[in-house]
N, C-alpha and C positions, 0 to 999 in steps of 0.2 A: 345294461346293466347284465355284467356276468352273474351266472347263477354260480353260486359255490357249495360245494357240499363239504360239509364237516362231520367227522366222526368225533362221539365223545364216551369213553370209557367211564361208565356209572358202577362196574364191578367194584370198584374199592370203597362204593358209598354205602352205607345201612339202609336198613328196607324204609324207614322214613323219610329219608334224604331222598332217597329213588323218587318214591310216589309223589315228596314235594317238587321235585325238578321235571318229574313227567307233568303233573299239573301246570306247574308254571309253561312249560313246553307249549301244552295244550293251550293254554290261555293267551299267547302270543301268537297261536296260529290263527284264534278265533279273533283276536283284534285285529292283526294286518289283514285278515283276510275280509271282513265286514269294510277296512277301510278302502279297500282295492275294489268292491263293490258298489263303493260310494264313488270313488273317483270313476269308475266308467260310466255310472249313471250322471254325472255331470259333464263326463266329455260326450256323450249322446246328446244332453240338452245343450251344448254348446254348437255341436255339429246339427244339429236339428231344433232350433228354436220354436217355441210354441208361437202361433198366430193367433193374436186375441183381435176380435172384429168389436166395430159400435164403441169404441174407447171416445168419451167424450173428455178432451182437454181443456180446463179450463183457464180462461184468460188470466191475468195478473193480477187486473182488478177485482175480479171474481172470488179471486183464491182472498182476497184480503179484503172485502167488502164486510160490513159488522152485520148481523142479520138479528133482528129482534125475535125472542121467543116467547113473547108474550102476546 
């Protein structure tokens, strides 16, 4: 994806509108920076999966047998 640089002229906005625009811009930066980090963690997990040992997989019969708790 190409990185596009845009310039926005905020000089025509009043003080409150400028603050609101800057707050929203900072919110977007935080929101998408976090998502990028999550994607990177997910990518690392896929590339290097966790290895579990000593896992016992029950048979079909073991999964569906009724157990008495009394």
